[in-house]
C-alpha positions as a Markdown table, in Angstrom:
| # | Residue | x | y | z |
|---|---|---|---|---|
| 1 | Met | -4.4 | -39.1 | 17.9 |
| 2 | Thr | -4.3 | -41.4 | 21.1 |
| 3 | Ala | -7.4 | -41.2 | 23.4 |
| 4 | Ile | -7.3 | -42.0 | 27.1 |
| 5 | Lys | -10.5 | -42.0 | 29.2 |
| 6 | Leu | -10.1 | -41.7 | 33.2 |
| 7 | Leu | -12.8 | -43.4 | 35.0 |
| 8 | Gly | -13.4 | -43.8 | 38.8 |
| 9 | Phe | -15.9 | -43.3 | 41.6 |
| 10 | Pro | -16.2 | -39.7 | 42.6 |
| 11 | Arg | -13.3 | -38.8 | 45.1 |
| 12 | Ser | -11.1 | -41.5 | 44.1 |
| 13 | Gly | -8.3 | -39.4 | 42.9 |
| 14 | Thr | -9.2 | -38.8 | 39.3 |
| 15 | Ser | -8.9 | -35.1 | 39.5 |
| 16 | Leu | -5.2 | -35.5 | 41.0 |
| 17 | Leu | -4.4 | -37.8 | 38.3 |
| 18 | Gln | -5.8 | -35.5 | 35.6 |
| 19 | Arg | -3.7 | -32.5 | 37.0 |
| 20 | Leu | -0.6 | -34.6 | 36.9 |
| 21 | Leu | -1.1 | -35.9 | 33.3 |
| 22 | Ala | -1.8 | -32.3 | 32.2 |
| 23 | Thr | 1.8 | -31.4 | 32.9 |
| 24 | His | 3.0 | -34.1 | 30.3 |
| 25 | Pro | 4.5 | -32.4 | 27.1 |
| 26 | Glu | 2.5 | -35.1 | 25.1 |
| 27 | Ile | -0.8 | -35.2 | 27.0 |
| 28 | Tyr | -3.7 | -32.9 | 26.7 |
| 29 | Ala | -5.8 | -33.2 | 30.0 |
| 30 | Pro | -8.3 | -30.7 | 30.4 |
| 31 | Pro | -10.6 | -29.8 | 33.3 |
| 32 | Glu | -13.9 | -31.8 | 33.4 |
| 33 | Thr | -15.9 | -31.3 | 30.0 |
| 34 | Tyr | -18.8 | -33.7 | 30.8 |
| 35 | Leu | -18.7 | -34.6 | 26.9 |
| 36 | Phe | -19.2 | -38.3 | 27.5 |
| 37 | Ser | -21.9 | -38.0 | 30.2 |
| 38 | Gly | -23.7 | -35.7 | 27.6 |
| 39 | Cys | -23.3 | -38.5 | 25.0 |
| 40 | Ala | -24.6 | -41.0 | 27.5 |
| 41 | Arg | -27.7 | -39.1 | 27.8 |
| 42 | Met | -28.1 | -39.0 | 23.9 |
| 43 | Met | -27.8 | -42.9 | 23.9 |
| 44 | Arg | -29.9 | -43.7 | 26.9 |
| 45 | Glu | -33.4 | -45.1 | 26.1 |
| 46 | Ser | -36.6 | -46.2 | 28.1 |
| 47 | Ser | -38.2 | -49.6 | 27.7 |
| 48 | Gly | -41.9 | -50.3 | 27.4 |
| 49 | Glu | -44.1 | -52.7 | 25.6 |
| 50 | Gly | -43.2 | -51.6 | 22.1 |
| 51 | Pro | -39.7 | -50.4 | 20.7 |
| 52 | Asp | -37.3 | -48.6 | 23.0 |
| 53 | Leu | -37.9 | -44.8 | 23.2 |
| 54 | Gly | -34.8 | -42.8 | 22.4 |
| 55 | Met | -32.7 | -41.5 | 19.8 |
| 56 | Leu | -31.0 | -44.7 | 18.6 |
| 57 | Thr | -34.1 | -46.4 | 18.1 |
| 58 | Gly | -35.6 | -43.2 | 16.5 |
| 59 | Leu | -33.0 | -42.9 | 14.0 |
| 60 | Gln | -33.0 | -46.6 | 13.0 |
| 61 | Phe | -36.5 | -46.1 | 11.8 |
| 62 | Ser | -35.2 | -43.4 | 9.7 |
| 63 | Gly | -32.6 | -45.8 | 8.1 |
| 64 | Phe | -29.8 | -45.1 | 10.1 |
| 65 | Asp | -27.6 | -48.1 | 11.5 |
| 66 | Glu | -26.7 | -48.1 | 15.2 |
| 67 | Ala | -23.2 | -48.6 | 14.4 |
| 68 | Asp | -23.1 | -45.4 | 12.3 |
| 69 | Ile | -25.2 | -43.5 | 14.9 |
| 70 | Leu | -22.5 | -44.4 | 17.5 |
| 71 | Asp | -19.7 | -43.5 | 15.4 |
| 72 | Arg | -21.1 | -40.1 | 14.7 |
| 73 | Ile | -21.5 | -39.4 | 18.3 |
| 74 | Arg | -18.0 | -40.6 | 19.3 |
| 75 | Arg | -16.5 | -38.5 | 16.4 |
| 76 | Phe | -18.7 | -35.5 | 17.8 |
| 77 | Ala | -17.0 | -35.9 | 21.1 |
| 78 | Phe | -13.7 | -36.6 | 19.9 |
| 79 | Ser | -13.5 | -33.7 | 17.8 |
| 80 | Phe | -13.7 | -31.2 | 20.7 |
| 81 | Leu | -10.8 | -33.0 | 22.5 |
| 82 | Glu | -8.7 | -33.6 | 19.2 |
| 83 | Glu | -9.1 | -29.9 | 18.4 |
| 84 | Ala | -8.0 | -28.7 | 21.8 |
| 85 | Ala | -5.1 | -31.1 | 21.9 |
| 86 | Glu | -3.8 | -30.0 | 18.7 |
| 87 | Lys | -4.0 | -26.3 | 19.8 |
| 88 | Ala | -2.0 | -27.3 | 22.8 |
| 89 | Gly | 0.6 | -29.1 | 20.4 |
| 90 | Lys | -0.1 | -32.4 | 22.2 |
| 91 | Pro | -0.7 | -35.8 | 20.2 |
| 92 | Thr | -2.5 | -37.4 | 23.0 |
| 93 | Trp | -5.7 | -36.4 | 25.3 |
| 94 | Ala | -6.8 | -37.8 | 28.5 |
| 95 | Glu | -10.3 | -36.7 | 29.9 |
| 96 | Lys | -12.2 | -37.1 | 33.1 |
| 97 | Ser | -15.3 | -36.1 | 34.5 |
| 98 | Ala | -16.5 | -36.5 | 38.0 |
| 99 | Phe | -19.8 | -38.5 | 37.6 |
| 100 | Asp | -19.0 | -40.5 | 34.3 |
| 101 | Ile | -18.9 | -43.8 | 36.1 |
| 102 | Phe | -22.7 | -43.5 | 36.6 |
| 103 | Asp | -22.8 | -43.8 | 32.7 |
| 104 | Leu | -20.4 | -46.6 | 32.7 |
| 105 | Ser | -22.4 | -49.0 | 30.3 |
| 106 | Glu | -23.1 | -46.1 | 27.6 |
| 107 | Ile | -19.4 | -44.9 | 27.8 |
| 108 | Glu | -18.1 | -48.4 | 27.4 |
| 109 | Glu | -20.4 | -49.1 | 24.5 |
| 110 | Leu | -19.4 | -45.8 | 23.0 |
| 111 | Leu | -15.6 | -46.0 | 23.6 |
| 112 | Ala | -14.5 | -49.5 | 23.8 |
| 113 | Gly | -12.0 | -50.2 | 21.0 |
| 114 | His | -11.4 | -46.5 | 20.3 |
| 115 | Cys | -9.3 | -45.4 | 23.2 |
| 116 | Lys | -7.3 | -46.5 | 26.3 |
| 117 | Phe | -9.0 | -46.8 | 29.9 |
| 118 | Val | -7.5 | -45.9 | 33.1 |
| 119 | Cys | -9.6 | -47.3 | 35.9 |
| 120 | Val | -8.9 | -45.5 | 39.4 |
| 121 | Val | -10.0 | -47.0 | 42.7 |
| 122 | Arg | -9.4 | -45.8 | 46.2 |
| 123 | His | -10.1 | -47.1 | 49.7 |
| 124 | Pro | -13.9 | -47.2 | 50.0 |
| 125 | Leu | -13.8 | -45.6 | 53.5 |
| 126 | Asp | -11.7 | -42.6 | 52.3 |
| 127 | Val | -14.1 | -42.2 | 49.4 |
| 128 | Ile | -17.1 | -42.3 | 51.8 |
| 129 | Ser | -15.4 | -39.7 | 54.1 |
| 130 | Ser | -14.6 | -37.5 | 51.2 |
| 131 | Met | -18.2 | -37.8 | 49.6 |
| 132 | Lys | -19.4 | -36.5 | 53.0 |
| 133 | Glu | -17.2 | -33.4 | 52.7 |
| 134 | Leu | -18.3 | -33.0 | 49.0 |
| 135 | Thr | -22.0 | -32.9 | 50.0 |
| 136 | Asp | -21.2 | -30.6 | 52.7 |
| 137 | Gln | -19.5 | -28.3 | 50.2 |
| 138 | Met | -22.4 | -28.5 | 47.7 |
| 139 | Gly | -25.2 | -28.3 | 50.2 |
| 140 | Gln | -26.9 | -31.5 | 48.6 |
| 141 | Asn | -26.2 | -34.9 | 47.7 |
| 142 | Val | -25.3 | -35.6 | 44.0 |
| 143 | Pro | -28.2 | -36.3 | 41.9 |
| 144 | Glu | -26.6 | -39.4 | 40.4 |
| 145 | Met | -27.1 | -41.0 | 43.9 |
| 146 | Arg | -30.6 | -41.1 | 44.1 |
| 147 | Pro | -31.0 | -44.8 | 43.2 |
| 148 | Trp | -29.0 | -45.7 | 46.3 |
| 149 | Met | -30.4 | -42.9 | 48.5 |
| 150 | Ala | -34.0 | -44.7 | 47.8 |
| 151 | Val | -32.7 | -48.0 | 49.3 |
| 152 | His | -30.5 | -46.5 | 52.3 |
| 153 | Asp | -31.7 | -43.7 | 54.5 |
| 154 | Asn | -28.1 | -43.5 | 56.0 |
| 155 | Phe | -25.8 | -41.5 | 53.5 |
| 156 | Tyr | -22.7 | -43.1 | 54.5 |
| 157 | Leu | -24.3 | -46.6 | 53.6 |
| 158 | Ala | -25.7 | -45.2 | 50.3 |
| 159 | Trp | -22.1 | -44.2 | 49.2 |
| 160 | Ala | -20.8 | -47.7 | 50.3 |
| 161 | Ala | -23.1 | -49.3 | 48.2 |
| 162 | Ala | -22.8 | -47.1 | 45.1 |
| 163 | Trp | -19.0 | -47.6 | 45.6 |
| 164 | Arg | -19.6 | -51.3 | 45.6 |
| 165 | Asp | -22.0 | -51.6 | 42.8 |
| 166 | Leu | -20.1 | -49.0 | 40.2 |
| 167 | Thr | -16.5 | -50.3 | 41.2 |
| 168 | Thr | -17.5 | -53.8 | 40.6 |
| 169 | Gly | -18.9 | -52.5 | 37.2 |
| 170 | Leu | -15.6 | -50.9 | 36.5 |
| 171 | Leu | -13.7 | -53.8 | 37.2 |
| 172 | Ala | -15.8 | -56.1 | 35.0 |
| 173 | Met | -15.3 | -53.5 | 32.3 |
| 174 | Lys | -11.7 | -53.4 | 32.7 |
| 175 | Ala | -11.7 | -57.4 | 32.3 |
| 176 | Arg | -13.5 | -57.2 | 29.0 |
| 177 | Leu | -11.1 | -54.4 | 27.8 |
| 178 | Gly | -7.9 | -56.5 | 28.3 |
| 179 | Asp | -4.8 | -54.7 | 27.4 |
| 180 | Asp | -6.7 | -51.4 | 26.6 |
| 181 | Ala | -7.3 | -50.9 | 30.3 |
| 182 | Ile | -5.2 | -50.5 | 33.4 |
| 183 | Leu | -6.0 | -50.4 | 37.1 |
| 184 | Cys | -4.7 | -47.5 | 39.2 |
| 185 | Arg | -5.1 | -47.3 | 42.9 |
| 186 | Tyr | -5.0 | -43.7 | 44.6 |
| 187 | Glu | -2.8 | -45.1 | 47.2 |
| 188 | Asp | -0.4 | -46.3 | 44.7 |
| 189 | Leu | -0.4 | -42.8 | 42.9 |
| 190 | Val | 0.4 | -40.9 | 46.1 |
| 191 | Thr | 3.2 | -43.2 | 47.6 |
| 192 | Ala | 4.7 | -44.2 | 44.1 |
| 193 | Pro | 3.7 | -41.4 | 41.9 |
| 194 | Lys | 6.6 | -41.9 | 39.1 |
| 195 | Glu | 6.0 | -45.8 | 38.9 |
| 196 | Thr | 2.2 | -45.4 | 38.7 |
| 197 | Leu | 2.5 | -42.6 | 36.1 |
| 198 | Thr | 4.9 | -44.7 | 34.0 |
| 199 | Gln | 2.2 | -47.5 | 33.6 |
| 200 | Ile | -0.2 | -44.7 | 32.3 |
| 201 | Thr | 2.5 | -43.2 | 29.8 |
| 202 | Arg | 3.2 | -46.6 | 28.5 |
| 203 | Leu | -0.5 | -47.4 | 28.0 |
| 204 | Ala | -0.6 | -44.3 | 26.1 |
| 205 | Gly | 2.6 | -44.9 | 24.1 |
| 206 | Val | 4.3 | -41.7 | 25.1 |
| 207 | Ala | 7.5 | -41.0 | 26.8 |
| 208 | Asp | 7.9 | -41.3 | 30.5 |
| 209 | Tyr | 8.1 | -38.3 | 32.9 |
| 210 | Ile | 11.2 | -36.7 | 33.4 |
| 211 | Gly | 11.7 | -36.3 | 37.2 |
| 212 | Thr | 8.9 | -36.2 | 39.4 |
| 213 | Ala | 5.5 | -34.8 | 38.2 |
| 214 | Gln | 3.7 | -32.3 | 40.2 |
| 215 | Pro | -0.1 | -31.2 | 39.8 |
| 216 | Asn | -0.7 | -28.4 | 37.3 |
| 217 | Thr | -1.9 | -25.5 | 39.2 |
| 218 | Thr | -2.6 | -23.0 | 36.3 |
| 219 | Gln | -5.7 | -24.6 | 34.8 |
| 220 | Ile | -9.1 | -22.9 | 35.5 |
| 221 | Gly | -12.2 | -25.0 | 34.9 |
| 222 | Leu | -14.7 | -27.6 | 36.3 |
| 223 | Gly | -13.2 | -30.1 | 38.9 |
| 224 | Asp | -12.4 | -30.9 | 42.4 |
| 225 | Trp | -12.1 | -27.6 | 44.3 |
| 226 | Lys | -9.2 | -29.2 | 46.4 |
| 227 | Val | -7.1 | -30.3 | 43.5 |
| 228 | Phe | -7.0 | -26.6 | 42.3 |
| 229 | Glu | -5.1 | -25.7 | 45.6 |
| 230 | Thr | -2.9 | -28.9 | 45.5 |
| 231 | Thr | 0.8 | -28.1 | 44.6 |
| 232 | Glu | 2.3 | -31.4 | 45.3 |
| 233 | Val | 1.5 | -35.2 | 45.6 |
| 234 | Ser | 0.8 | -35.9 | 49.2 |
| 235 | Gln | -0.2 | -38.9 | 51.4 |
| 236 | Lys | -2.1 | -37.0 | 53.8 |
| 237 | Ser | -5.6 | -38.0 | 52.8 |
| 238 | Val | -4.8 | -41.7 | 53.0 |
| 239 | Ser | -6.8 | -43.3 | 55.9 |
| 240 | Arg | -8.6 | -40.1 | 56.6 |
| 241 | Trp | -11.7 | -41.9 | 57.3 |
| 242 | Arg | -10.3 | -43.0 | 60.7 |
| 243 | Arg | -10.3 | -39.3 | 61.7 |
| 244 | Ser | -13.7 | -38.4 | 60.3 |
| 245 | Leu | -16.1 | -41.3 | 59.8 |
| 246 | Pro | -18.6 | -42.2 | 62.7 |
| 247 | Arg | -17.8 | -45.5 | 64.1 |
| 248 | Ser | -21.3 | -47.0 | 63.9 |
| 249 | Ser | -21.5 | -46.0 | 60.2 |
| 250 | Ala | -17.9 | -47.1 | 59.5 |
| 251 | Lys | -18.6 | -50.4 | 60.8 |
| 252 | Ala | -21.9 | -50.8 | 58.8 |
| 253 | Ala | -20.2 | -49.6 | 55.6 |
| 254 | Ile | -17.3 | -52.3 | 56.0 |
| 255 | Glu | -20.0 | -54.9 | 56.0 |
| 256 | Ile | -21.1 | -53.7 | 52.5 |
| 257 | Val | -17.7 | -53.0 | 50.9 |
| 258 | Ser | -15.5 | -55.5 | 52.5 |
| 259 | Pro | -15.4 | -58.3 | 49.8 |
| 260 | Leu | -14.5 | -55.9 | 47.1 |
| 261 | Met | -11.9 | -54.2 | 49.4 |
| 262 | Ala | -10.2 | -57.4 | 49.9 |
| 263 | Asp | -10.1 | -58.1 | 46.0 |
| 264 | Leu | -8.5 | -54.9 | 45.5 |
| 265 | Gly | -5.7 | -55.5 | 48.0 |
| 266 | Tyr | -7.1 | -53.3 | 50.9 |
| 267 | Glu | -6.9 | -54.7 | 54.4 |
| 268 | Val | -10.4 | -54.9 | 55.8 |
| 269 | Pro | -10.2 | -53.0 | 59.1 |
| 270 | Arg | -11.8 | -54.2 | 62.4 |
| 271 | Val | -14.0 | -51.2 | 63.8 |
| 272 | Ser | -15.6 | -51.4 | 67.2 |
| 273 | Ala | -18.9 | -49.6 | 67.6 |
| 274 | Pro | -21.9 | -49.7 | 70.2 |
| 275 | Ala | -23.6 | -53.1 | 69.4 |
| 276 | Asn | -26.9 | -52.1 | 71.3 |
| 277 | Arg | -29.3 | -49.4 | 72.4 |
| 278 | Ala | -27.8 | -49.4 | 76.0 |
| 279 | Gln | -24.2 | -49.1 | 74.8 |
| 280 | Arg | -25.2 | -46.3 | 72.3 |
| 281 | Ile | -26.8 | -44.3 | 75.4 |
| 282 | Arg | -23.9 | -44.8 | 77.4 |
| 283 | Gln | -21.5 | -43.6 | 74.6 |
| 284 | Tyr | -23.7 | -40.4 | 73.9 |
| 285 | Lys | -23.7 | -39.6 | 77.8 |
| 286 | Ile | -19.8 | -40.0 | 78.0 |
| 287 | Ala | -19.3 | -37.9 | 75.0 |
| 288 | Lys | -21.9 | -35.2 | 76.1 |
| 289 | Ala | -20.1 | -35.1 | 79.5 |
| 290 | Leu | -16.8 | -34.6 | 78.1 |
| 291 | Thr | -18.2 | -31.7 | 75.8 |
| 292 | Ile | -19.7 | -29.9 | 78.7 |
| 293 | Ser | -16.5 | -30.3 | 80.6 |
| 294 | Ala | -14.5 | -29.0 | 77.9 |
| 295 | Val | -16.8 | -26.0 | 77.7 |
| 296 | Asn | -16.8 | -25.3 | 81.4 |
| 297 | Lys | -12.9 | -25.3 | 81.3 |
| 298 | Thr | -12.8 | -22.9 | 78.5 |
| 299 | Asp | -15.4 | -20.5 | 80.3 |
| 300 | Thr | -13.3 | -20.5 | 83.5 |
| 301 | Ala | -9.8 | -20.1 | 81.9 |
């Protein structure tokens, strides 16, 4: 059975891609399973003065080879997806879970050579804008972001730094995997869905879509709440950052992400923002005056 792993920074379009793949007659693409983040936690170990502390080291003292341990973990995870795919009558499965990229090194160690990878990227400022929406919806930042939040007291800059670091790791993994991995840009998926999906179906070795794919709207499970309501592929979220990101934070974020943006073919935007305290005070006064004026007009209408 062919296996496909979808990976990307949260809010990069992996949920939309999963919903599109779920409509293919040969691909089983379930809602988020968190199988592989669970496997990553089993594999993760802490280091000290002596041997590492964790399952892999502990079982080796009991006579189990590391390759055998990883094979058993992999077969454990695959068994669920293969069984579900067989019940659905499909010869291929494609799995994504929102925060798997935070476990990238363990997932590569476990899956490299045993499945195909689709690496999804999106304009980082749109990702940051969408991360703000996600945290507002959740009422908290995602726990996986703590290392970056410890460095940056500004949420926008923490998301920018995390996107840069994890996307850099994703691209490095793709380079190591060679023909077993492809890069998929969110913008290409929504502007040319048929051509983008064709790259994935050919990677998986299944038939191309007939006609234009639309998201599966019947699934119930874990995943992006917005995609559950999405009935068609739309470009309306492209460049959403221009409508929602504060100028100063956008400008500071660009300084963090711009080199990688250019490598991925994104134009690096020029954003004007107040450069000093006096300009920020002036901008604040103007904005407040406009707000007060608008309120007064509403009250007198």
